[in-house]
N, C-alpha and C positions, 0 to 999 in steps of 0.2 A: 270479553265478548266472543273471542274465538272458542273458548271452552264452552260457553253457553250454546254456541251454534252446534258444536259436536254433541252436546247433551241433547239438544233438540232433535238432531239426526237419530240418536239412539231411541228417543221417545217415539218418533215417527215409525221407526222400524218395529218397535215393540207393539205399536198399534196396527201392525201388519199392512201398513201402507207400502205399496211396491217400491223397491229400492230405487228404480229410475225416477219416479215421481218425487220421492223423498230427497234424493240428491239434487234434483232440479230445483226444488223449492229452497233448499239450503243455499244453493249457488246463487239464486236470484236474491235471497235475503242478505247474503254476504256482500253483494254489490251495493245494497241499500244502506246497511248499517256500518260498514267498515270503509276506511279511507282508501279505496282502490277504484280504478276506472273500469268497473264491470257493470254493464247494463244489458238489457235484453238483446240488443243488436249484437253485442260482443259474444254473448252466450250462444245465440243461434249460429253466428258465423263460425265459431270454434267447434260447435257440434258437427256442422257440415264438414269442416276441414279435417276433423279427427277421423271421419269415416272415409276420407279420400286416401285410402291406404291399400297398397297391393297385398301385403301379408294378411290384412284383415279379411280379404276376400276368401281366404281358406276356411274361415269359420263357418259361414252358411253352407259351403260345399261339403265340409266334413260332417256337418249335421245332417245334410241330405243323404250322403253316402251311408252314414250310420243307420238312418231310418230305413233306407232301402234294404240294407243287409239284415236288419232286424225283421222286417216283413218277409224277407226272402228265406228265412229259416236257417241262416248260417250259424247262429249260436247253437242250435240243436245238433247240427252236424259236427261242430267242434266238440261238443260235450260227448257225443258218441265215440269219437276218436280217443279222447282222453279216458273215458270209462274203459275202453278196450285196453289201453296202456296201463292203467293203475287200478282198475276195479277189483282185482283179486287180492289186493294188499290191505293192511290195516289203514283205515281212513281213506281208502282208495277213491271212493265216490266223492267225499268232500274235497279231496285234493284235486280230483278231476274238475269239480265245479270252480275251484279257485283258479286253476290253470286256464279254464275256459274264460273266466273274467280277465285274466292276464292277456290272452290272445284277442279277446273281443275288444279290449281297451285299445289294442293296436289297430283296430278297424274303425271304431267309432270316435275315439278321442274325447268321449264324454262319460262322466261317472254315472249320472242318472240313466243314460241310455244303456249302459252296461248292466245296471241293476235290473232295469225293466226287461231287457232282452234275455239275459241269462236267468234271472229270477223266475220269470213266468214259466220257464221250461224246467229249470233244475229243482226248485223248491218242492213241487208236487212229487217228483221222483224221489228226492231225499226223504220226504215224509213217508211215502209209500214203503220205503225200505227200512223204516223204523227209527230214523234219526229224529231227535226232538225238533219239532217245527220251529220253536223259538230260536234254537241254535242254528238251524239251517237258514232261517231268514236273516238273522244277525250276521252270519258268515257272508252271505251274498251281498247284504247292504254294505258291509265293510270292504269286501273284496272289490266292490264297484268303484271304490276310490282309486284303484289301479288304473281305471279308465282315463284319468287326467295326468298320470305319471308316465305310463308307458306311451311312447309317441306312436302316432301323431296325437298331440294334446292341444285342445283349444286354449286352456290357460297358459300353456307355454307360448303360444302365438301372441296372446295378449301381453304377457310379460316381455317378450322380445320387442314388441312395438313400444311399450312403455319405457323399457330400459335401454332401447337402441342397441340390442344385442342380436346376434344371428339366431334365427329360429331353428335353422338346421343344426347348429351346435347345441342348442337347448334340447332338441330331440335326441341327439346322440347322448347327451349327458343324462337323460332320463332313463336309458335302457337298464343299466346295472342297478340303480336304486329301485326301479320297479320290480326287477327280478328278486332283489334282496327282501323287499317288503312282502312279495308273494310267498317266498320261502318261509318268512317269519309267520305268516298267517297259516301256512300248511303245517308248520311245527306245532302251533297251538291246536289245530284241528286233529293232528295225530295224537297229541297228549290227551285231548278230550275223549277221543274215541277209544284210546287204550284204557282210560280210567272208567268210562261209562259202559264200554262194551258195545258190540254191534250185532245185528241180526245176520250172522254169516250165512245162514241158510237162504234167506231171501236175496241177499246180495249176490251170492254165488249163482242163484237161479237166473238172475238178470244178466250177470256176467257171462254165464255159460250160453244163455240164449243169444247173446251178442256174438259170442265166439263162433256160433254156428254160421254166421254170415261170412266169417273168415276175415283175415286182416286186409286182404286186397279190396274187398267190397266196402268195408268200413272206411278204409283209407281213401278209396276212390270217391265215396260220398262226401267226405270232408276235405278232399284235396283242394278244391277251389277256395274254400273258406280259409284253409291254412295258408294258401298262396297269397291271399289278399295283403297281409302285412308285409310279406316278403317283397311284393311288387311295389307297394307304397313306400316302405322305408328304404328298400334297396335303391330305388330311383333317387331318393333324397341323398342317401349316404354315398352313392356312387357319383354324385355330382351331375347326374343326367337331368334332373328336374329340380325346380325350387319347391318348397312346401306347398305353395299355392297351386303350382302345376300338378303336384302329386295329388292334391285334393280333387282336381278335375279328373285325373286318372281314376281316383277312387270312386267317383260318381259313375263314370262310364263303365268301369269294371263291375261295380255292384249291380248296375242295371242290366248289363249284358249277361252276367252269370245268373242273376235271379230270374230274368225273363226267358233266356234261351237255353240255359243248362238245367237249372233246378225247376224252371217253369212255375215259380210260385208268385210271380208278379206279372200282372197284365195292365192294360191301359186304365181300367177302372181302379185297380189298386194304386196305380201310380198317381192318379189325381188325389187320392186320400193321403198318399205318402207326401206329396207336395204340400197339402194342407197342414199335415202334422209338422213338417219341417219348418214351415212358415211360422206356426204358433210358437215353436221353440226359438227360432232365429230372431224374430222381431224384438221380443223383450231383451234378448242378449245384446243386440245391436244398439238398442236404446240405452241400456246400461253403459255400454262402451262409450257412446257419444257423450252422455251426461257426466259420467265419471271422469272422462278425459278433461272436460271443462273444469270440473271441480278440482282436479289435480293441478290445473294451471292457476286456478285461484289460490290454492295452497302455496304454489311457488311465488305468486305475487306477494303473498303475505309473509314470505320467507320462513314458512313452517319447516321445510326440510333442514335449513341451516340451523334453526333454533333447536330442533330435535337432536341434530348431530352434536351441537355444542353442549346440550344438556346431558346427553348420554356419555360423551367423552369426558365431561367434567365430573361425572359420578365415578367412572372407571375407564381406564384405557386398556383393561385386560380384554383381549380378543374373545376368550372363552365366555366371560361373564356377559359381554355385550351380545354375543350370539345367543346365549341362553335367555337373556331378557327379551330379545326380538322374537325368538321361537315361542316363548310363553305368551307374548302379546299376540302373535299370529294365531295361536291356538284359541285364544279368547275371541279374537275377531272372527275366526272361522265359525264360531258358534252363533254369531248374531248377524253376520253380513254375507251377502252373496259373493262367491269366489271372484268373479270377473271384476266386480266393483272394488273388492278389497285389493286386488292386484294393482288396478289403475290408481287407486288413492294412495296406497302404502309404498309402492315401488319408489316414487320420487322422494318420499320421506326417508326411507331406510337405506336406499342404495348409496347415498353419499356417506352414511355412517359406516356401512360394512366395507366400502372401498377405502375409507380412511384408515381402517385397522387391518387392511391387507387381505380381505376376502374377495375372491374372484366373483365377478357379477354373474357368470354362468352358474357357478356353484351355488351362489345365493338364490338364484332363480329356482333351482331344484329344491333347495330347503324351503323356500316360500310356498311353492306349489304343494309339496308334501304336507307341510303344516296346515295349509288351508284345506287340503283334501280330507283331513281328519274331521273338519267341520261338516262334511257331508253326512256324518253319522253321529253328530253331537247336537242335542236340542239347544235352542229352540228352532234354528233354521233347519238343520239336518235333513236336506232334501231326500237323501237315500232312505232315511227312516220312513218318511211319508210315502214314498213309492212302494217300499217293501210292505208297509202296513196296509196300503190300499189293495195290494195283491193278495195278502194273506188274512186280512181282517184281524191281525194281532195288534193289540194296543202298542203305540209308539214307546211307552214307558217299559213294556216287557222286552221289546226288541232292543231298546237302549241298554237295559241291564245285561242282556245276553251278549251284547256287543262289547262290553267293557274289556274282557280279556283280549279280544281282537284289536281293540284300540290301543291297549297297552303294548301289544306286539308291534303295532304301527309306530308308536312313539319311540320305542326302543330302537327300531330300525332308523327312524328319523334322526335320533341323536348320533347313531353310528355314522350315518351318511354325512351329518353336519360336521363332525369332528375328524372325519377321514375324507378329505377332499378328493383323493385319488379315485374313490368309488365313482364319483360323478365325472371327473375330468380325465380319466385314464385314456379314453378313446379320442379325445379332442386334440 
């Protein structure tokens, strides 16, 4: 019966029924057909109690700050700084775009937001400079995955809640893996540009035009955008603020800089920003509430213990267990929304990995990276849909062009998974 319920969940998702509604239906059905004390009253009470969480408050706040920064033009100013730094080198402009995604991820905490903000500005420039439009779009769609790995990261917050781990430690653990994945994407971009060639004349024309502004002016324009992650992460790592308090600072900082320094946001813009943030936040919060209850139902059914027993009976080899879990997470990332996947799978897999001696913080990093790849793999592939909507390039084309970037992502994931020091060095 449990297997049938999971198959029904997959069918509902395949029919494009929203994940929150699908999980809610399966949860209610579980209480009806299985021998557990789960009724509608239990579900509603636990949905409410799951949202009574101080760390969870950071989620809507980081979504709001990311939206303000996107509307405030911070991604464009970051891109200009990195073009100035790398633009005259082989693959310099693509590397500048990936670096912008890396930094913007440290502002927004969201993969789709990173793709939307950086892609809308960078893809037209890359195309104008002669880079293949499909390559440019796939690069931004994949690099957007850095938005949930580089802290502050909304999925890290959700994992921290679910696994009862420090969100601050998870943020610290995400820094080096995010940089390593960014470098892997840059290496492929360099290889691609070296083999395919570049329109050096056009690129140098843009670079020289920017050089006329001088380093001081370019850096001054991008200074406050570059300072944002320093303030947000510095406060957390310095022990000055909690991640939730840092999210409040991020909103105040984003609004202050956008309204009074860059003057790109006014009262009318702000109402639209609030509206857009609410549209993103409400579905995310609904998923968190419903998936939390579903996770408790799985615990009542003793699914985590059953999975742990099954996997350890197959093999007690730590490497094989980790490979099996990573493979499973890659598949789940293709068909299920990231936050729901974290809330459902963390209670199932965490006892397994802890039993074979894997640190829960390290496992959190592995889980988020594996699920981040799902942002660019169909059928869910949110980043693919956003990139396709911006460029009108079919999702299948973007997906094919993204394959080498995804391979670089997976190679980095395996290195991070089997070298724990990459994640745990600073903790």
